[in-house]
Structure formats: structure tokens, C-alpha cells
C-alpha positions as CSV (number, residue, x, y, z in Angstrom):
1,M,-21.4,-4.7,-11.4
2,N,-21.1,-1.6,-13.4
3,I,-17.5,-0.7,-14.3
4,P,-16.7,2.4,-16.5
5,E,-15.0,1.4,-19.7
6,E,-11.7,3.3,-19.0
7,R,-11.3,1.4,-15.7
8,K,-11.9,-2.1,-17.0
9,S,-8.4,-2.4,-18.5
10,Q,-6.6,-0.2,-15.9
11,P,-4.4,-2.4,-13.8
12,I,-5.0,-2.3,-10.1
13,S,-1.7,-4.0,-9.5
14,K,1.0,-5.4,-11.8
15,E,-0.7,-8.8,-12.0
16,I,-4.5,-8.1,-12.2
17,T,-6.9,-5.8,-14.0
18,V,-10.4,-4.9,-12.8
19,V,-12.0,-7.4,-15.2
20,E,-9.8,-10.2,-14.0
21,A,-10.6,-9.3,-10.4
22,K,-14.3,-9.4,-11.2
23,K,-13.9,-12.9,-12.7
24,E,-12.0,-14.0,-9.6
25,L,-14.8,-12.6,-7.4
26,E,-17.4,-14.8,-9.0
27,K,-15.3,-17.9,-8.6
28,N,-14.8,-18.6,-4.9
29,R,-16.8,-17.2,-2.0
30,S,-14.3,-18.3,0.7
31,K,-11.4,-16.6,-1.1
32,R,-13.5,-13.4,-1.3
33,I,-14.1,-13.5,2.4
34,L,-10.4,-14.1,3.1
35,F,-9.4,-11.3,0.8
36,A,-11.9,-8.9,2.4
37,T,-10.7,-9.8,5.9
38,G,-7.1,-9.2,4.9
39,G,-8.0,-6.0,3.1
40,S,-9.9,-4.8,6.2
41,F,-6.9,-5.6,8.4
42,A,-4.5,-3.8,6.0
43,L,-6.9,-0.8,6.0
44,V,-6.8,-0.6,9.8
45,L,-3.0,-0.5,9.6
46,A,-3.1,2.1,6.9
47,V,-5.4,4.3,9.0
48,L,-3.1,3.8,12.0
49,G,-0.2,4.8,9.7
50,V,-1.9,8.2,9.1
51,F,-1.7,9.0,12.8
52,V,1.2,7.0,14.2
53,P,4.7,7.9,13.0
54,G,6.7,4.9,11.9
55,I,3.7,2.8,10.6
56,P,3.7,3.1,6.8
57,C,0.3,4.3,5.5
58,T,0.6,4.0,1.7
59,P,1.9,0.4,1.5
60,F,-0.9,-0.9,3.7
61,A,-3.4,1.2,1.7
62,L,-2.1,-0.4,-1.5
63,L,-2.3,-3.8,0.0
64,S,-5.9,-3.1,1.1
65,A,-6.8,-1.9,-2.4
66,A,-5.4,-5.0,-4.0
67,L,-7.2,-7.3,-1.6
68,F,-10.5,-5.4,-1.9
69,A,-10.2,-5.6,-5.7
70,K,-10.0,-9.3,-5.4
71,S,-12.9,-9.5,-2.9
72,S,-15.5,-6.8,-3.5
73,E,-15.9,-4.1,-6.2
74,K,-17.9,-2.1,-3.7
75,L,-15.1,-2.0,-1.1
76,Y,-12.5,-1.3,-3.7
77,N,-14.5,1.7,-5.1
78,W,-15.2,2.9,-1.6
79,L,-11.5,2.9,-0.8
80,L,-10.6,4.7,-4.0
81,S,-13.1,7.4,-3.3
82,N,-11.9,7.9,0.3
83,R,-10.6,11.4,0.6
84,I,-7.5,10.4,2.7
85,L,-6.4,7.1,1.2
86,G,-7.9,7.3,-2.3
87,P,-5.4,9.9,-3.6
88,R,-2.4,7.9,-2.4
89,I,-3.6,4.8,-4.2
90,K,-4.6,6.6,-7.4
91,N,-1.2,8.3,-7.4
92,Y,0.7,5.0,-7.0
93,Q,-1.4,3.5,-9.8
94,R,-1.0,6.5,-12.1
95,R,2.8,6.6,-11.6
96,Q,3.1,2.8,-11.4
97,G,5.4,3.1,-8.3
98,I,7.0,5.6,-6.0
99,S,9.4,8.3,-7.3
100,K,13.1,8.1,-6.3
101,G,12.5,11.3,-4.2
102,G,9.6,9.6,-2.5
103,K,11.7,6.5,-1.7
104,V,14.4,8.7,-0.2
105,K,11.8,10.5,2.0
106,V,10.3,7.1,3.1
107,I,13.8,5.8,4.0
108,I,14.7,8.9,5.9
109,L,11.5,8.7,8.0
110,M,12.0,5.0,8.6
111,V,15.6,5.5,9.7
112,T,14.6,8.3,12.0
113,M,11.9,6.3,13.6
114,V,14.0,3.2,14.0
115,L,16.9,5.2,15.6
116,V,14.5,7.0,18.0
117,S,12.7,3.8,18.9
118,S,15.9,1.7,19.4
119,F,18.1,4.2,21.2
120,L,15.7,6.5,23.1
121,I,12.8,4.2,23.9
122,I,14.0,0.6,24.0
123,N,16.5,-0.4,26.7
124,V,16.7,-4.2,26.0
125,P,19.6,-4.9,23.7
126,A,18.0,-7.9,21.9
127,I,14.9,-5.9,21.0
128,R,17.1,-3.0,19.9
129,I,18.9,-5.3,17.5
130,V,15.6,-6.7,16.1
131,I,14.4,-3.1,15.5
132,L,17.6,-2.1,13.8
133,L,17.6,-5.2,11.6
134,S,14.0,-4.7,10.7
135,G,14.7,-1.1,9.8
136,L,17.5,-2.2,7.6
137,V,15.4,-4.8,5.9
138,G,12.6,-2.2,5.4
139,A,15.0,0.3,3.8
140,I,16.4,-2.4,1.4
141,V,12.9,-3.5,0.4
142,V,11.8,0.1,-0.3
143,W,14.9,0.9,-2.3
144,F,15.3,-2.3,-4.3
145,F,11.9,-3.9,-4.5
146,V,9.3,-1.1,-4.5
147,P,8.8,-0.2,-8.2
148,E,10.2,3.2,-9.2
149,G,7.3,5.3,-10.6
150,R,7.5,7.3,-13.7
151,D,7.0,11.1,-13.6
152,C,3.5,12.2,-14.6
153,T,3.0,14.6,-17.4
154,E,0.6,17.5,-17.2
155,E,-2.1,15.8,-19.1
156,E,-2.0,12.6,-16.9
157,G,-2.7,14.3,-13.7
């Protein structure tokens, strides 16, 4: 596995670097299969998120990248080189989170889709309440738990 020097110490998430992921790969084959399966499922959801409003693309792409990094360097590199999802993942890694403006945009889109779904499409009150509560939980998670990224300087990217 040939990893460029500058990428070896670059964190792929807050907890793991590429070198640590490589060591984890060599440890346990069943874990790798499980991580690859989860990464593939998250990737399918990310691709759906590109086309279906209301399904978040970037969080699923980030999850897929983290799981692929733990399972297969080849899959991880393929995902980063993907012309649609790769830039989203690289931007998140470079900024180490999502900007405050990005969070506001995500929350506005979520609220819009939740309101449209619950009041224009769904007629069952119990399902409507579940959708509204899920939207509220999603907005809270985005605002309070998704790390706020730093602004990039001109030299960074």
C-alpha cells in the first residue's frame, strides 16, 4: 500500500489517521468486511442524497469515507477521487468541519423538507409528529454536534 508522505499524517477523521487506518486494516478481516459493507451502504445513501431532496449527501459521504478508510485503502482513494463526492469530503477534511453559513443552509433545507413532507404529503398525525421530531433532532445535531470548520486561507485551497 503506497501512501504519499503528506497524506500519512493527515487525519481522515478526528480519531484516526491514514497510518492508523492501515494498521487496523491488517488486523482483522471480518472488521474490514463489516466496515466496507457499511461504507458501501453509506455511499448508496450519499448518492441518493445528490438526487433526492431531504437526504443529506455530505454526512453519508463522510461516513462512507471513514468506513472505507478503516476497510480498504483502494475504496477510500477511489471515493476521494470521485468527481462528485470527493470534493465534499476533501473540503470537510481541509476545514475540519462545516462553516456556520453551511450549517444554516443545511438547517434551512432540512426545515423546508420536513415541513413540506409533514404538512403537504403526510396525512397521518402520528407520522407527521415523528417527521417533525426527527427534523428537530436533525437540526439540533447539525447545529450543536457537527464541528464548525475553520475558514480556509488562500494557500490552503
